[in-house]
N, C-alpha and C positions, 0 to 999 in steps of 0.2 A: 642472786649474790651475787648483790646489791646491799637487799635486805637482810641476811648475813654480814654483811661488813659491817651494814650501818649496826645494829646492833648489838655487834660485840667493839665495834671500834669508845659506841656510849658506856658500856660497862666500861671497859676499858681506861680509858675517862678519868671515868669519878671513880676507879678501882682503884689506877698509880694515885690517887690525892691521898686518899685510904689511905696506905699503906708506908705514905710518905708521912704523913705524920704521925701512925703507930711506930717504924722506925726512926723517926726522927727521936722519942721520947727515948728510946733503947739506947737511944747518942750507936746507930749506925747511922760511919762510913758513908756520905754516897747518897744519901737513902731519897731528895731529892731527886734522884737525877733516871731517867731510865732510861733515855742511852750510854751506853757504857765508852768505859775512854778507851781510847789507843792504847792496847795491848789489854785491855782489863776485861777478863770473862763479864756475864751476867752475871747476874745472882740470880742463884735457883727461886726464889718468892714474885723479880720480875724479868723472869721467863715463864713460870703459872701463871702470870696477873694477863698475858697472850693468849693465856685457856677462856672459850667462854664457859661458865656457867662455873667459874671460880670466886666466892670471896677475897674483900681484899682485907681485909682486920677478921676472917671468923672467929664463928664461938670456940670456943674451949671444953664444952662439953659437947661428947660425940653424941647425938640423937638414936632415935629409935630405925627400924631393917636393916639389923644383923642378923634378926629373926627368917628371914624371906631368902632363901639362898636362888631355885629356879622356878618359872613356875609357866602359864603365857604370859605374854605382850599382845597388851590393847591402849589406843592411843584416843586419846579424848583431841574432839571438839569445842575449843574452850570457846569459841561466839555461839553454837549452839546449843554443846551440853552433850552431843551426840558420844557414844563415848562405842569403838570401834576391834571386836576381835583380831590379831594379826593371828596370831596360831593359834593351831588346833596343840599341841606338842606343849606340853609341862619343861621344857628342858632349858631354857632359854633363863637368861640374865643382861641385869648390866646395857641394857638396851640405850642408844642413839642416836636422833638424827643425821640422816647425810647432809649439812650442806648444797644448798638450790638445790633439792629433790624432800618427798616421799618417804623416802626410800632406813629404813633403818639397822643399823648400822645394832649385834649383840654375842654374843656368847654363847656358844653350844659346848660345854665340859671345856675343854682348850681352843677352841674352834671359836674367832673369828667369825660372822657369818654378814651376809644381807638379805633384808628377808623385806620385799616389798607383797601389796599388796592380793591378792589373785595369782601368788607364786610358789615353788619351792624355795628352801632356803638356798640359797649360793654358797660353800662354803666357801673361802680369802685366806689367808691364810692358821695353820695349827703357830699359836702359845702356848708353852706348855710353861705353866708355873703363873700363867694371867686370872686376873680379881675379879680387876673393872676395867671398866669404862669409863672417863673422865670426860671428854672435848674433846672440838677440833680451836685450830692453832685460831687465832685470829687473824696475823700474816702470813696460812696459811693452810688452805681448806681441804691438802691431802693431807696433814699433822693433825693422829689422836695420838692424846695423851692419854695411857694407858698407866695402870700397877700392875708391879708382877710381881711371883714369892716363893722362891725356891724356896725347900725342906734348909734348915740348919747356915742360910743366908740369912742377909737385909732389904727390907721392903723395899722394891726397885722402880722406880722415877719413867715415865722413857714416854717419847712419841715415835709415834708409828705413820713407817709414811704408807698409804692407801697404795698406791703406784707400782709401786717396789716391793713391797712388802719389810725395809729393814725397819730397825729399832736402832734409837740412837738413848743415851742413860741421859735423866741427867739430876746429874752427880751433887748430896746437898751435904751440908753440916750436921752428923748427928751432935754434937753439941751445943748448934745456936738456937735458943729457943725458938725464933726466926721459924727459922724451917723448922723446928720438932711439931711446932702448932698449924703444919702448913700441911706437913704430913698427913696429921690426924685428919684435918679441916680432906681432904684426897678421898680418905678412904670411910668418909662420912657421905649421907644419903641428899644432907642438903646442897640445894645448885640455888648460885645467881647471875642474874639476868638481866645488865643496868635497877630500873626501878619494880624489876619483875621476882621473886621464887620462890623455891618447892621445898617443902620438907616434908618429911612422911610424923605422923603422928598417934599416939597409938587411942587407940577405942576401947568400946565396952558396954558394953544391954544384959541387966542382971531379962536371964529367960528360971522355966521351972527348974529343970537342968543346974540352976547355976550359976555360975559369971560368964559367957563367954565374951574376947579379951581377941582383938585382932589389932592391926594397923591399917588406913589411909592417906589418901597424899594430898594432902592440901596447898593451894596455890593461892597467893595473895602478888597485887598486881596497883604496887604504890600507899597513899596510904586508905587504900582501898580495906576491910574488914578479909581476912582467909577467907577460901575456902577449899568442902573440903568435896574433889571432881574427881576422883573415884570411887565412892560408896560402894566400898564393899560388905557391907554387913555382916561380917562374920569370917572369911575370905583377908586373910595377909594381905595385905598392897605395897608395891613401893617403887624404890630405884628409878624412882621422875628421872627427866628429861623435857624437856624446851625445843622444839624445831627453832630453825634460825629466822625465820621469818614472826613468831611467838603467838602461833595462832591455835598450835597442839602441844600436847603432852603426851610421851612414852610410856607408859607404866607394865609390870610388872607382878603381875596375877598370883600366888599361889594357890592348887589344886591342891 
């Protein structure tokens, strides 16, 4: 738990500084404050900066990754480079590590499930219209940010309590360019954790039968060169997330 809070606290500090600068340039009132004034609700962006994996000033360009929907879940140990298959079934998507645990939460259809090595998937809650799991709250590791999209309805950003199953919507201003940019970032697969980042990149290789194309997961730590950690070599891989201690990556491999 301490490693989770330490990692996310550093991320929160850096992202608050960055978003304050961006919002000041756009003359957004009170951009330099993280704490809300009495009676003033916290902004959509400041709420999201309390979620691990979210960048304060995300790119407006959406990266690759939408090609992959479901697949098997794999885990990479960054220190050894060892890859480990977590699920035999290819029915899963959008995995995230549970704070202070090696367990993984993922989506199986519209069900939220908990996965452990050597154990069957445990169904937690059905969530209608759920598209993606984003990350956990810095302040409360029981709260998981997710995205839902019901037919004929706008995208909904919500905090889910793992202990109770209660979902709390986080309203955003569709007329705000900052809110729209952050909403697009939530729907991409780029993740930022302090000095570490994850992203999905297109790969290709010429074969006798033609050009093979797929996606791989890349990991970058500070100024070091980004590394292809998934090395899927022909299978689409994506939807990455980093563990709270920064030592493991979970991702999805399409079969």
